[in-house]
C-alpha positions as CSV (number, residue, x, y, z in Angstrom):
1,X,77.9,-10.3,-81.8
2,X,76.0,-13.4,-80.9
3,X,73.0,-13.6,-83.3
4,X,70.2,-16.0,-82.5
5,X,69.3,-18.2,-85.5
6,X,66.2,-16.5,-87.0
7,X,63.4,-18.3,-88.6
8,X,63.8,-18.6,-92.4
9,X,61.4,-16.4,-94.3
10,X,58.6,-18.3,-96.0
11,X,58.7,-18.4,-99.7
12,X,55.1,-17.2,-100.0
13,X,53.5,-14.3,-98.2
14,X,50.8,-14.8,-95.6
15,X,48.1,-13.2,-97.9
16,X,49.0,-15.5,-100.7
17,X,49.0,-18.5,-98.4
18,X,45.5,-17.4,-97.1
19,X,44.2,-17.0,-100.6
20,X,45.5,-20.5,-101.5
21,X,43.8,-22.1,-98.5
22,X,40.5,-20.5,-99.3
23,X,40.7,-21.7,-102.9
24,X,41.5,-25.2,-101.7
25,X,38.6,-25.2,-99.4
26,X,36.1,-24.0,-102.1
27,X,37.4,-26.6,-104.4
28,X,36.9,-29.3,-101.8
29,X,33.5,-28.1,-101.0
30,X,32.4,-28.2,-104.7
31,X,33.9,-31.7,-105.1
32,X,31.9,-32.9,-102.0
33,X,28.7,-31.4,-103.3
34,X,29.3,-33.1,-106.7
35,X,30.1,-36.4,-105.0
36,X,26.8,-36.2,-102.9
37,X,24.9,-35.4,-106.0
38,X,26.5,-38.3,-108.0
39,X,25.6,-40.7,-105.1
40,X,22.0,-39.5,-105.0
41,X,21.7,-39.9,-108.9
42,X,23.3,-43.3,-108.6
43,X,20.8,-44.4,-105.9
44,X,17.8,-43.2,-107.9
45,X,19.0,-44.9,-110.9
46,X,19.5,-48.2,-109.2
47,X,16.1,-48.0,-107.4
48,X,14.4,-47.3,-110.7
49,X,16.2,-50.3,-112.2
50,X,15.4,-52.7,-109.4
51,X,11.9,-51.4,-108.5
52,X,9.9,-50.5,-111.5
53,X,6.9,-48.1,-111.2
54,X,3.6,-49.7,-110.4
55,X,1.2,-50.0,-113.3
56,X,-2.1,-50.4,-111.4
57,X,-4.3,-48.0,-113.4
58,X,-6.9,-50.0,-115.6
59,X,-6.6,-53.2,-113.6
60,X,-9.7,-55.1,-112.5
61,X,-10.3,-56.0,-108.8
62,X,-9.2,-59.6,-109.4
63,X,-5.9,-58.4,-111.1
64,X,-5.2,-56.1,-108.2
65,X,-5.8,-58.8,-105.6
66,X,-3.4,-61.1,-107.6
67,X,-0.8,-58.4,-107.7
68,X,-1.1,-57.9,-103.9
69,X,-0.6,-61.6,-103.4
70,X,2.6,-61.6,-105.6
71,X,3.8,-58.5,-103.6
72,X,3.2,-60.5,-100.4
73,X,5.0,-63.4,-101.7
74,X,8.0,-61.3,-102.7
75,X,8.0,-59.6,-99.3
76,X,8.0,-63.1,-97.6
77,X,10.9,-64.2,-99.7
78,X,12.9,-61.1,-98.9
79,X,12.1,-61.3,-95.2
80,X,13.4,-65.0,-95.1
81,X,16.6,-63.9,-96.8
82,X,17.0,-61.0,-94.5
83,X,16.5,-63.4,-91.5
84,X,19.1,-65.9,-92.9
85,X,21.5,-63.1,-93.5
86,X,21.0,-61.7,-90.0
87,X,21.7,-65.1,-88.5
88,X,24.8,-65.6,-90.6
89,X,26.0,-62.3,-89.4
90,X,25.3,-63.0,-85.8
91,X,27.1,-66.4,-86.2
92,X,30.0,-64.8,-87.8
93,X,30.2,-62.1,-85.1
94,X,30.2,-64.8,-82.4
95,X,32.9,-66.7,-84.3
96,X,35.1,-63.6,-84.7
97,X,34.6,-62.8,-81.0
98,X,35.7,-66.4,-80.0
99,X,38.7,-66.3,-82.3
100,X,39.9,-62.9,-81.0
101,X,39.5,-64.3,-77.4
102,X,41.7,-67.2,-78.5
103,X,44.3,-64.9,-79.9
104,X,44.2,-62.8,-76.8
105,X,44.7,-65.9,-74.6
106,X,47.5,-67.1,-76.8
107,X,49.3,-63.8,-76.6
108,X,49.3,-64.2,-72.8
109,X,47.8,-60.8,-72.1
110,X,45.2,-62.1,-69.7
111,X,45.8,-61.4,-66.1
112,X,47.2,-64.3,-64.1
113,X,45.5,-65.2,-61.0
114,X,47.4,-65.2,-57.7
115,X,48.8,-68.6,-56.9
116,X,48.0,-70.2,-53.6
117,X,50.5,-72.2,-51.5
118,X,49.6,-75.8,-51.4
119,X,51.2,-78.1,-48.9
120,X,52.2,-81.4,-50.5
121,X,54.0,-84.2,-48.9
122,X,57.2,-85.6,-50.5
123,X,55.5,-88.8,-51.3
124,X,52.6,-87.0,-53.0
125,X,55.0,-84.7,-54.9
126,X,57.0,-87.7,-56.0
127,X,53.9,-89.6,-57.1
128,X,52.7,-86.6,-59.0
129,X,56.0,-86.2,-60.8
130,X,56.9,-89.8,-61.5
131,X,53.3,-91.1,-61.7
132,X,52.5,-94.6,-60.4
133,X,56.1,-95.8,-61.0
134,X,57.2,-95.5,-57.4
135,X,55.0,-97.2,-54.9
136,X,57.2,-97.2,-52.0
137,X,58.0,-94.1,-50.0
138,X,61.4,-92.8,-50.3
139,X,63.3,-91.3,-47.3
140,X,64.9,-88.2,-48.6
141,X,66.7,-87.4,-45.3
142,X,68.7,-90.6,-45.6
143,X,70.3,-89.4,-48.8
144,X,71.4,-86.1,-47.4
145,X,74.9,-85.4,-46.2
146,X,75.4,-84.7,-42.5
147,X,77.2,-81.6,-41.6
148,X,78.6,-81.0,-38.2
149,X,78.1,-77.5,-36.9
150,X,80.9,-76.0,-35.0
151,X,79.7,-74.9,-31.6
152,X,80.3,-71.3,-30.9
153,X,81.7,-70.5,-27.5
154,X,79.0,-68.7,-25.7
155,X,79.8,-66.4,-22.8
156,X,78.1,-67.5,-19.7
157,X,75.3,-65.2,-18.9
158,X,75.3,-64.5,-15.2
159,X,73.0,-62.3,-13.2
160,X,73.9,-58.8,-13.8
161,X,73.0,-57.7,-10.4
162,X,75.8,-59.8,-8.8
163,X,78.3,-58.4,-11.4
164,X,77.3,-54.8,-10.5
165,X,77.9,-55.4,-6.8
166,X,81.4,-57.1,-7.4
167,X,82.5,-54.3,-9.8
168,X,81.5,-51.4,-7.5
169,X,84.0,-49.4,-5.8
170,X,87.9,-49.2,-6.3
171,X,88.2,-53.0,-6.3
172,X,85.9,-53.4,-9.3
173,X,87.8,-50.8,-11.2
174,X,91.1,-52.5,-10.4
175,X,89.7,-55.8,-11.7
176,X,88.6,-54.2,-15.0
177,X,92.0,-52.6,-15.3
178,X,93.8,-55.8,-14.8
179,X,91.5,-57.7,-17.1
180,X,92.2,-55.2,-20.0
181,X,95.9,-55.9,-19.8
């Protein structure tokens, strides 16, 4: 009677769940369309506020030329502002990049180069560590303890050919037997 634990039944049916999903999607689509329309109306309102319609009908040639000159002056001012803003943006981007590189370096995530072995004499190392305080060379070996090594007894190495000749036959086996006792 071992019953496998079955999945609990959902509280709502599959058809009801599908119906709710479609309703939610339709509502989201209408909200998205409304938001797009609102942004479009807002843009048109702001443009109408900032850029009024041109009133050029009924103007003389001299008035039109003056109006064009004013427009050119406004365009030049706006171009200067745009150029200044672009320079500020590039400067800030460069500064952000430098600061992020400094942060990256401070965290220590950069790859460390392989270190090379440098041979330095004892005098040079001592001079680097202590600076110019020590001018005379120090004999490190004089301060070391002397340790006497015990000599290990080494067996004499003889010519193996002579040993083979001596140990051959019954006399050689007798010598080995006597040596083992």
